[in-house]
C-alpha positions in Angstrom: -13.2 4.1 -110.3 -11.2 6.6 -112.3 -10.3 5.9 -116.0 -6.6 6.1 -115.1 -7.0 3.3 -112.6 -8.9 1.2 -115.1 -6.0 1.7 -117.6 -3.5 0.8 -115.0 -5.4 -2.5 -114.2 -5.6 -3.3 -117.9 -1.9 -2.6 -118.4 -1.0 -5.0 -115.6 -2.8 -7.8 -117.5 -1.7 -6.7 -121.1 1.5 -4.6 -120.7 2.5 -5.0 -124.3 -0.8 -3.5 -125.7 -1.7 0.0 -126.4 -5.0 0.7 -124.6 -7.5 3.0 -126.3 -10.6 3.9 -124.3 -13.7 5.4 -125.9 -15.2 8.2 -123.9 -17.9 10.1 -125.7 -16.8 11.1 -129.2 -13.1 10.5 -128.6 -10.6 7.7 -128.0 -8.1 8.3 -125.3 -4.7 6.8 -124.5 -2.8 7.4 -121.3 0.8 7.5 -120.1 3.3 5.6 -122.3 0.6 4.7 -124.7 -0.2 8.4 -125.2 3.4 9.1 -126.1 3.4 6.3 -128.7 0.1 7.5 -130.3 1.3 11.1 -130.2 4.6 10.1 -131.9 3.2 8.0 -134.6 0.3 10.3 -135.6 1.7 13.7 -134.5 -1.1 14.3 -132.1 -0.7 16.7 -129.1 -0.3 15.4 -125.5 -2.3 16.9 -122.7 -1.6 16.7 -118.9 -4.5 15.5 -116.7 -4.8 14.7 -113.0 -1.7 13.5 -111.2 0.6 14.7 -114.0 -0.5 11.9 -116.4 -0.2 12.5 -120.1 -3.2 11.9 -122.4 -3.5 11.7 -126.2 -7.0 11.8 -127.8 -8.4 11.5 -131.3 -12.0 11.5 -132.7 -14.0 8.3 -133.0 -14.2 8.5 -136.8 -10.3 8.3 -137.0 -10.2 4.8 -135.3 -10.0 2.8 -138.6 -6.9 4.9 -139.6 -5.3 4.3 -136.2 -6.0 0.6 -136.2 -4.7 0.2 -139.8 -1.4 2.0 -138.9 -1.0 -0.2 -135.7 -1.6 -3.4 -137.7 0.8 -2.2 -140.4 3.5 -1.7 -137.8 2.6 -4.8 -135.9 1.6 -2.9 -132.7 -0.7 -4.6 -130.3 -3.7 -2.6 -129.2 -7.0 -3.0 -127.2 -10.1 -0.9 -127.9 -12.4 -0.4 -124.9 -15.7 1.3 -124.6 -16.5 3.0 -121.3 -20.2 2.7 -121.9 -20.0 -1.1 -122.0 -18.5 -1.3 -118.5 -14.9 -1.2 -120.0 -15.3 -4.4 -122.0 -12.8 -5.0 -124.8 -14.3 -4.1 -128.2 -11.4 -5.2 -130.4 
């Protein structure tokens, strides 16, 4: 199953949450979540398959991202691909 499909399934269950998926040494957000992360942190957007926008940042920045989300009362879910897409936070 593609990561994009996993994100869509998670967003159906938790539409009000920003989904961050750890893949390797980066966390990725997709579609609308990518726009939000890009806007808040001034990160670049990339286009991947099926014209979907993606925003990524290194693993060591996660604490900064989470602190900013909590400061702004933004709901988020952190998922690790290696753990069969189980929620970490």
